[in-house]
N, C-alpha and C positions, 0 to 999 in steps of 0.2 A: 326606833334605834338605826344607827348606820355605822358600819365598820369600814374604814377608808385605808387603803394602801396608798402610801405617798412616796413621790420620786422627787429629788431635788438634784439638779446637774446644771445649775446655770453657770457655774465658773470651774474652780479647780477642786471642788469638793463632792463626793458622790453621797448624798443623804437619802436614806430610806427609813420609813417609819409605818407603823400601823397604829391608827387612832380610833377610838370608839366614842360615839357621841354621848355614851352614858357613862362609861368606865374611864374615859380620859385617854392618855397616851399608854399604849401597852407595850411597845416595844420600840426602840430606833437604834439605827446603826449610822456611824459616819466614817468614810474612808477619806483621809486628807491627801492630796497629792504634793505636799510642801516639799518632800524629798525630791520628788521627780522634777520640780521647776527650780529648785535652789540653785542648780548648777548655771541656770541662765539669768539668775536675778530677777525673775518676774515669771508670770504664767505665759506660757506657750500655747495658744488655743488649740493647735492641731494635736499635741500631746495630751492636752487636757481631754479632748474629745476620744481619743483612742484609749485613754485609761478608763473613762465611763463606761465604754463598751466592755471592756475587760472585768470591771468590778461590779457592775450593776445587778446582773442576774444573780451572782452568788450573794450578794448582799440582800436582794429580795427574797431569796430562800432562807437565808440566816434569819431575817426579821420575822418572816412568817412563822418560822419555828419558835422563835423566842416569843411570840405573841400567842403561841398555841392556837394558830389559825391555819386553815386551808384556803384554796381558791373558793370554794364554796361558801366560805363565811365572809368574804369581801363583798360589800354592796356598792363600792363606788371606788374610783381611782383619781387621784390628784396629782398632777405634775406641774412643775414650774414651766411656764411658757414665754417668760420674759420678765424684765429685761436681763440680758447676760451675754455670753458668747454664743454665737448662732450655731456652730457645730455642737457645742456641749448641750444647749437647749434641745437640740434635735434629737439627740441620744435619749434623753429622758422622756421627751414628748412622744416619740414614736414607740418607744417601749410601753410607755403607760397607756397610749391609745390602743395599741395592738393587744395588750392584755385585757383591756376594758372590752374590746371587740370579742376576744376569744372567749372570756368568761361571761359575756352578755350583762354588763353593768355599765352605768353612766360614768364618762370621764369629764373632768373639769381642768382646764388650764389655769393656774394660779400665778398672779403677779408676785414676783420675788421679794419686792419691798412691802406688799401687803402681808407677806407672810412674817417679815421682820417686825413691822408694825403691830400685828395682833400676837405675836410671840408671847408678851407678858401676861395675856389672857389664858396661858397654860399654867400658870402660877397660882397658888392657893390665894395669895393676897393680889386679886386681880383689880383693875381699874374699871370703873363705870363710865359710860358715855354721858357726855362729851368730855374730851380732854384735848390737850395740846400734845402733839407728837413731834420728837426730835429724831429724825432718821439720819443716822451718821455712820457712813460706812466707806469702804474703798471707792465706790464709784457714785454715792449719792450724800448730799447734806441739804436736808429739808427740814422746815418747820410746817406742820399741817395742823388745822383745826378738824378733828374727827368726831362727828356726830353720830356715826354708826358704821357698820361693815358697808364699805363702798361709798360712804358719805364723807368725802374728803374735800377739804378747801385748802389750796396750797397758800401759805402765808408768806413763804420766802424760801430761797434757796441759794446754793453757791453759783455765783455767776463766773467762776472758773473752775479751779481743782477743788474736788470734795476733800473733807478733812482727813480721811483714810489714805487718800492720793497723796495728800501733802506729807503725811508721816512716812509713807513708802519712798517718796523722792528725797526727803531729808535723810532717810536711812542709807540711801546710796550715796549722798554727799559725804556722810560721815563714815562710809566704807563698812557699813553694817550688813550683816547677812539677811537674806530674804528668810521669812517675810519681814519687811521693813517696820511695820507699825509696832508690833508687840516688842521687837528688839529696841526701838527708840524708847519705848515707855519703860522697859527694863533698865536701860542705861540711864534714863533720867532719875531713877530712884537714888541713884548715886551722886546726883549733881545738885546744884545750888539753882532754883528756878529764878533768882533775881540777879545773877551774874551777868546776864545780858539784857538789855531793854530792846524786845522786838514790838513791831507795830502789832495793833489789834484793829485789822482793816474792818471798815464799814461801821465802826461804832461811833464815829464822829458825824453821823448823819441819820436821818429817820429811815424807818423801814427794817425789814427782817431778812434781807438778803445777806449772804456770806461773801467772803473772797479771801483765799489762802495763798493766791500765787505770789502777791508781793511779800507776804511773810516768808515764803520759801526762799525768794531772792535775797532777803535781809540774813537769812540763816547762812546762805552761801556766802555772802559779803563777810559775815563775821568769821566764818570758818577759814576764809582766804586771808584776812587781814589781821588776825589774832595770833600772837606768837604762841608757839606751843607751850604748854604746862601740863603737869600731870593729870589734872581733872578737866581738861578743856572740852573734850567731846561731851562728857558727862554733864558739864555745865550748859553746853549749847544745847543738848537734848532736853534737858530739864526747864530751861528758858523757853524753848520752842513749844514744848508741851504746855507750859503755864500760859503762854499766849493764845494757843489753840483752844485751850479748856476755858479761860476766861472769855474769850469770844463767843463760844457757844453758850455758856452759862448767861451771860449778859443779854444775848439775844432770846433765849428761853425766858429770862425775866421780863423782858419787853414784850414778849407774845402773851405772856399770861396776864400782864397788866392791861394790854390792848384789848383783849377778849373778855376779860373779867372771869375767866375760868381759874379753878384752883387745883387742877390735876395735870400732871405732867407725865407722859410716858416716853422712855428713851429707849431705842432698838437699833440694831445694827452692830457691826463688828467693833466699831470704836466705843460703842456703849459698855464695853468690858474694861475701859481704861479706869484704873482706880482713882487717879486724881479727878477725873470727870465725874464719876460717881460720888465721891467725896464732897466736891464742892456744890453739886446740885442738891445733896442731901441736906447740906448746911444751909442753902438757900431756901430749901422748902421748910426746914424747920424755923428759920428766922421769920419767914412770911406766913407760916401756917398753911401751906400749901402741901400737896401730896405729889410724891414722886415714885413711879413705878418703873422697873425694868426686869428684862428676863434674867434667868440664872446664866452665869457666865457660859456655861456649855451651849445655850440656846442664843448667844449673841452673834456668833458667826454663822455661816451658812449651815443649814441642817434641814433634815426631813421633817422634824417635829414641827417646826415654825410654819410650813406649808400645810401640815395636817389640819390645824385649827381652821385656817382661812378655806381650804378645800372643802373640809367637811360642812362648814356653815353654809357654803354656796351650794354644794350638792343637795342639802336638807333643803334649801329653798327653791329646789327645782331647777337650778341652772345646770346645763351641761353642754358638751361640745358635740358637733356633729362627727361624721366619719373622717372629714378632712383634719389634717393637723397643720395648726398655724402657730409659728413663734413670732415673738416681736422683741428683738434685740434692744430697741428702745421703745418705751411703753409709759407714758405718762400716768400716773395714778389717778389722777382727776377723770380720766376716761372710763374708769370702772363703774359697773352697774351697782346699784344699792341692792342690799338684801333686805 
């Protein structure tokens, strides 16, 4: 049995959790900095780091109490060591490594996107290996074949903007508040997804790579050249969302056919998108495939998702030395297998 304290500070959310290898997730807390960064229209790295410093220790105390655990009950510590904002990563990594040293337990640095990837394994209905994974967030859009923990084959990725990044940039074009992605999706619910015909990039050629930069440009052109009418912004948002979702779903279908697998896992912040979930579920039902995704609360950054990956690696005997290393850029295919 192993009980792990987990710290996630890769961007603008402070996540802490306690995970037990036998009992599962015992407690988790998440502090969002959205209000702090809203005035700037996006994440300010230095402010993010300072807020992690301010909130991390109180959150650790709160989570330990909620999990009915004390320092002597913790057998290991996992923290996000990349990718992400360098300063924010340092706050979590130094705190986690220091606690591990003080409590004389092993520590492990976890890949942020591996945490997202394995988040569906926290659910009761969890996928079995192998499967295709669609990782879709503000910083990443990737398709991978997953044969086990640390056994990842990159099949395709965005050659420019990530899907979540495109959502955020379109939100700015439409003068929507931060965070942009959820606000575009919310506005899209009021619009007609067929009002504008936006491109579905990279679907006219073989391969599993994505591109969303041209789509973003098309949205800007439509916004500037279309005369105002009552539902203009909602129609643009809905048509943009339809183009993004269509591109993602069709590439997932292509990946499943190409590999012959029948299980698809979707994770990352954009995996909470209602239209994307509905269309992937419809595809799975028509093709008799299975689709898995985490609960909405585990789609965005959180400590619980890091917990599973960290616990599995610690139980396999992997651990860090006394030095602290962060990797703001870190390809997942470099990870060791468990």
